[in-house]
N, C-alpha and C positions, 0 to 999 in steps of 0.2 A: 511368576507368583500370582495367584488368584485367590479370591475369597468369595464365599457364598452368602455371607451375612448381609442381609438387606432389609431395612425397615419398611420402605415403601417401594416396591418394584415400579418401574416405569420405562418409557421409551427414550429417556434422555440420559446423557452422560456428561460429566465434567471431564474435559480433556485438557491435561496440563502439559505444556511443553517445558520440560525441566532438564535440559542437557547438562547444565552446570552444577546441579545440586549433588553434593556428596551423599553417602549413605545415611549419615546421621541427620542431615538436613531433610532428606526425603522422608525419613521416619517421623521427624518432628512435624512435617507438613501433614502427613497422613493422620497423626494424632489430632491436629487442629481441625481436620476435616471430619473427625469422628469415624474414620474408616475402621471397620471391625466391630463397631457398636451399632451405629444407626445407618451405616451404608457399606456397600461392598466395594472392594478394589477389583475392578473388572479385568484390568490388564496392566502389566508393568513391563514394558519392552525397552527400558533404559531411558532414552530421551523423552518418552511419552508415558504419562500415567493416565489411566482411564478409570474414573470413579462413578459409581451409580449416583444419579441425582434426579431431582425433579426439575422440570424446565423453569419453575418459578423460584428456584433457589438462587436468586441473583447475587447473593452475597458471597457465594463460594468462589467465583473467579477472583474476587478482590482478595480473599485470603491467600490464594496462590500468587497473586501479583505482589503482595507484601513480602513473599518469600523469594522474590526475584524471578518469578516464572510468568509466562503468558498462558492464559487459560480461557476456555469458552465452554458454555453449555450448549451442546448440539445433540441432535437425535442420534441414536445408536447406529442408525444406518447411514449417517452423513457420509457423503462421498463427493469428490471433485467432479465425478462424472455426471452428477445431477445438474451441473451448470453448463451453459452453452457459451457464455461470454465472460471473459476476464478483462476488465478495463482498469488501467493503472495510470496514475500521475507519473511524471518523470522526475523533476527536480526534488531532491530530498526524499524520494520514494524509491523509484527504480535505480536512481543514481544518488550518490552521497552528497553532491554539491548543488548549489543554486547557480546555474550557468551564468545568469546575468550578474551575480555578485563577482564571479571570477573574471568575467569580461570587464567589469568595472575596475577591478584591481589592475588590469592591463592598461586601462584608460586613466588611472590615477584618481578614480572617483568612487572607490569601494565604500568608504564610510557613508557617503551621501546616498548611494544606491542601496546599501544594506539597511539603512534606517527606513527607507521607503518600503523595501521588501518586507521587513518585519511588520510594519504597520498594515500592509496589505494582507499578509498571511494571517494576522490576527483578526482580520475583518474590520479594521478601524477606518480604512479608506477604500474607495471604489477601485477595483482591480484595474479596469481599463485605463483610467486616468493615471493611476500609479505606474502602470507599465509605460505609458507614453512619457511620463516624467523621467523614468529610469533610462529608457532607450535614448532619450534626448542627450543624456550625459555621455553616451557612447559615440557621439558624432565625431568622425575623423579617425576612429580606431581602425588600423589596418586589418584587412580581412584575414591575413595569415595568423593573427592573434587567436582566432577561433580554433584553428588547428592546434595551436600551442596549448590552449586550455584543454582541449580534448585529449591531447597526448600526455600532458603533464599532471592534470588534476582530476579528470573525470574518472571515477571508479564506480563500478556497479555495487549496489547495496548487497549485503550478505544474503545469500539465498535467492537472489533475483533470477539467475540463470536456471537454477534447479526448479523454481516455481514455473517459469515459462515453459521449460522443457516438459514438465509433468502436465501442464495445462494443454499443451499441444498434443501430447500423446493421448490424453483423455478426450480429445476432439473438440476442445474449446476454441473459439475464435479469440485471439488475443489483440488487445487494442491499447495503444499508448496515447493518452490525451493530455496535452501539456499546455499550460499558459506560457511556457518557454518557447524556444525557437526551433523552427524546422531544421535548421542546419544541424542541430544536435539530435532531434527526434529521429531524423532519417538514419543517422549513424548508429544510434542506440538500438533502434528497432531492428536494423540489419544485423547488428552484432549478436543480439539475443534471439533473433528469429521471431520477433513480434510481427503479426500479420498486417497490422494497420496502424498508422500514426498520424496525429494531428498536432499542429502547433502554430505559432506566429512567425511570419516571414520578415526577416530584417531587411530594411531598405539599404541599398548599396549605391555608392557614387564612385565610379572608377574602381579602385582597389581598397576602398575603405567604407565603413558604415557611415550612413548619412544622418543618423539620429532619428530615423523614422521607421515606421512599420509599413510593409508592403501588403496592402489588403486589409480586410476587416480583422478586428482583434478577436482572438479566441479567448473569451472571458469565461466566467463561471457558467453563464447561460449557454454559451457555445459548447463548453465541455459537456454539459448535460445533454444538449441536442445531439452531439456526436454519439454518446452512449445510447440515447433513445433511438437514433436512426439505425445504429448497428443492431440493436435488439429487434427492432421492427423488421429489418432486412432478413434477419435470421429466424424470425417467427418465434421469438422467445418471450416468455412471461417474465415479470420482474423477479420472481423467485429463482429464475434460472440465470440471473445476472449477478456477478460479483464485481465490486469496485473497491479499489484500494487508493487511499490518498492521505495527505498529511496536513494540508492547510485549508483555511476558510474557503479558498477558491475552488476546493474540491467538493464542498458540501452539496451543491446542486446536483452534480453527477452521482454522488453517493446516494442521494435520495431516489435515484432512478433504479437502484438495485435492491433486491430482496436481502442481500448480504453486503453490508458495507464495512470495511475494515480500516481503522485508523492506524497508520504506521508511524511509530515514533512521532506522534502528532501533537499539534497545538491543543490545549485543553478544550477549546470550543468544538474542535473536530472530534476529539475522543468522546466528549459528552453525547454527541449525536450519532455516533457510529454504532453499528450492531455489535462489533467486536473490536478489540484493540490489541496491537502488538507493541509492547513497550520495551521489551528486553531482547527478543530474538530477531532473527532475520526474516525476510519475506517468506521463506520456506516453512515458517511456523504454520502457515495456512495448511500445509500438507499433513500436519498432525491433527488438525481439526477436521479436514476434509480430504482424507487419503484417497488416492486413485484406486479403483478396483483392479485387482490383478487380472491381467489379460490371460485368457485361456490359451493353452498351447495349440 
């Protein structure tokens, strides 16, 4: 279904990821967006609605979000292939859990660790010190509990595998940058086919964690440095970099990117990101920046 009514033509479009809207809800949303009077419906392919818009119509995505959709204003030629680097946080972004909270549950310290985690994610306390405090509470936890958390609780976020697969097919370098632990980043990146991963290494004494970190802490500045180094190594401009995160510890690396995406994020992150996914999975990105079809 298409329309040619357009009040002000331009090079931008409002792209709405709306897989869960029924027909009447979609019609009501189009009415709210004044489609058919002041703007054109460019495409309706089911999960995705594309509506003509000016780039400065910043209120339009909010209308869509109120309807339970994720939306962004992007150029009509927006494509995943325009990027060279996709960098993502791990905990609560690529995976659905905070690994340290789950390890804390195994150590009988989850309430204390979770409280520190929340304060750090909201930006209320310094990440490096908060991480030291949390890891200290894991002292003596048998190493086999990491495998238990991995097997029983770790799940990939909706759309994670599809997004990584599409990014790799489009030629993007994929990067996992986590304030979490290398034990998990190594396994998550291997499972999804992510090319490069960074995290913090847990200290071990015998067959148990010793409550310390082995090596320097990868904090917000370290995460930003990892993204910056990857972009420099690949010869990329900031506008060729996409970063996805959810917590305050991701803001510095998100600032390195021309396109930063807040994924089911804390308010402080959502307010500073270029775009936000509040309802859908990580593959919502592919509605906004679809891969170009490969020629046969």
